[in-house]
C-alpha positions, 0 to 999 in steps of 0.5 A: 516485526519478527525477531532473529530467533528460532530460525528452524521453527517451521519445517517444510509442508508435508508431501502432497501424497501424504495425509494423516487422519489422526487427531482430527474430526472432519465433523468438527471442521465442517461445523466450524466451516458452516459457522463461518459461511453463515456469518458471511451470508449476512454480508453476501447480498451487499457484496453482490450488489456492489459487484453488479454496480461497481466492479462486475469482473470481481466477485464469485458467489457459488452460482455455477462452476468456474470458467463460465464467462458470466455476462455483465448486466448492462441494464444495471451498469450503463455508465462505468465511472465507478469501475474507472475510478476503482482502477485509478485507485488501485493503480495509484495505491500501487505506485504511491503506497507499495511501489515496485519502482522505489523503496517503500519501507525500511527496517529500524530498531527503537534503540537509538544507540544501536542505530548509531552502530554502522554495522547494525545500520548496514545489516538492516538496509541489506536485509531490507534490500533482500526483502525488496528483491523477493517482492520483485521476483514474486507475484507480490505486487500484482496481487496487491494491485488486485487487492486494492481494487477489492478493498475499494469496491467491497471493503475487504480483500484476501490473499494467502502467502505461501512458500515457493521453491522458485520465487521464495514466496507466492501469493494467491488472491481470492475475490469476494464471495469465494471465502469466509473469514473469522476474527478474534476480539481484536479484529485479527484474522484467526480463520479462513474457509472456502469451498471451491472447484477443482478438476479431477486432473488438478486434484490428482496433481495437487493431492495425489491419486491415493488421497482423492475420492473414489469419484475423482479417481474414476474420472481420472482413470477414465480419461475425464480429467476436466470433471469439476468437484467441490473441495473444502479448505479451512485454515484456523488456529491449531489449539491441539498443538504441542508447543515446541514440537516442529512437525506440521501437526503442531504448528501454530496454524493448521490448514486442512483440505477435504471432500464431502462423503469421504468419511474422515479422510482428508486430502491434505493436512498441513501447518504454518508457523505464522499466519499466512493470511492477509485480510485487510479491511478498508474500514470497519464499524467494530472490531467484531466485523469480519468484513470491512466497509469502505469507499464502494459502500459509500459510493453505491447510492451515487452510482445508482443515481448516475445510472438513473440519470444516464438512462433518463438522458438516453431515453430523452435523446431517443425520444427527441430523435424518434419521438412517440407518434400520434396516429389519426384514425384516417391513416391507411395502413402502417405508419412508415417512419423510415427516411423518405417513407410514405404514410397514406391518410385522408386529408378531409379531416383537419389535423389528420395524419401522423404527428408527435404525441408530445414535444420533447424539449431536450436540454442536453447541457443541463443533463450533462452538467447534472451527470458530471456533478454525480461523477465528481461525487463518485470520484471523491469517494475513491480519491481519484483526483489525488491518484490521477495527479500522481499517475499523470506525473509519472507518465510525464517522466517526473514523479510527483514529490510528497511536498507537491502532494501536500501542497495540491491535495492536502485535504485528500491526504488527511482523509486517506490517512486513517486508511493508510495507517490501518493498512500499514499495521497488522491488518495488511502490509505489516503482516505481509512483511512479517510473513515474508521476513520469516520465510527468508529467515528460514531460508538463510537469505539474510547476511549474518546479523551483528551480535548487537541485534540479538533477539531485539524486535525489528521495526518497520517504517514506511517511506512511500510517497503517500507515507511521506506526504502524511509526514510532510505536515509535521516536516513543514511545521518544523521548517516553519518554526526553524525559519522563525527562529533564524529570523529572530536570530538576526536581532538576537543571536542567542535565539539559535541556542534553541535549535539542535540542528543535528537532531532536527536533520536526523529527525527529518531524514528518519521521517523521509525514509533516507537510507541510513548508510548515507547518514553519518553516526553521532560518533562519526560526526564527532570525529569529523568535527574533532579533526576539523577543530584540530586542523583549524587550531593548527592553522591558527597557530601557524598563522600566529607564528607567521605573524610573530616572525613578521613582527620580529623581522620588522622590529629588527629592521627598525632597530637597525635603521635607528642605529644608522640615524645621525644624532641631533637631526630631530630624527625618530631616534632623537625623539625616542631618547628624549621620551625615555629621559623624560620618563626617568625624571 
């Protein structure tokens, strides 16, 4: 997570009408872009196939200019089960992992003593609420939903987070095939390239008339703003920067736009202080893989199997309803297969006329069962059972709890766990939070931090339903152990000495993401208990004093009674005096 230092580290991007060719060689940038593109071409055939069979409305592979309305190839995609399951996956991930309707992350410090300071806890929660408001106001959640679909289908997704004057942040999502990625040896993104289409009108609006090519200027001035042109866009580490310089040319990452055949002229040169890219992978074979593999890759064989089975069933049904015919040579004219149609033939020959070429014995039940079995396999790849259960619960108005998820689909949670852990790190969500935090910090959107925080790193804990479900296994283990100790305490009370109830409950609250404002600090708890102890001690002292006063009153009455008792009547007084004499002998 970012820290509260260098608030003014990043300046605003340069104006759209400005460009500067100094220090950049377009030839070198084009060479880098070409290398990224060649690397992606190794992956493109599989991505195209995944698009055709799994999610035909995703993917753009430079076939034509955009806005062409390409048709879906339904000779390949007959049954859309995989598409439905991917839609279920993206909806389930949105509601269960990054829900816009409930808090799904919180800030904390690793220093537990600092976390006990109320001002620190409150500032962290207030800052977290600022971030949640920014996410709500922007298009953050809609883009994440689209990215979940890309991840499920292709194993990779991509978006850029930009600053926005109206909504603080704005995300641009890219579909598979229209971008190329580069990564370092640790798997972190260090480069992004795309070659994309813009109209003349869009280019003039975005970059300024003076910065576009002569061809674009002519189209614009000739009232042809809808003419398409190719634009190159590269984001990479700025190895030429001078550290601590604050202008756009010396930021850690640079972003460059250019056209072909315009010399060393650029449409725009800008910079970012932190990487604006999100490029998560579903899973990967090695960190060197620029693109991921995942559910779609694994399900592709079953998806093809499903298309074959459904096609065979449709053919079988068609043959049963309209079977191939065997026509005798004696048939006169064409065979009339319409209802009530008449076909003439010679009746002098046995078996003459028209009849089915062979009998089609159609077992629809077995065919349907086989198809359904294949569909169940596909659903498992995309965790459809888990997410359908969550979605149905929300639709009924009673959102499912983490405990219910673990009880019903514990196996599925354990299998999706590694994916969630990967996405919670630098691969995806943490990078989005870091980038947004930095933008909010530069815009002074957070309250003034308490001095105790200083430049201490702020950590992120995930508290979504799915994150809690992962932790419920540990929480259940704690509860089972505690219940066992309490049972033993019925035989031997010393067993309770094993349990630190305060730490147990604090640990559970932390794992469940309970807001820190509602949990009293150690100091506050100690003060409350001290006051309770004082009140109890005072009550006990008052009770003792009342008891002594009552005893004294009773004793006085007893003496008075004895004084009025006549002697020699074998009274209590007589017996008392007799006992005293006996003791003195």
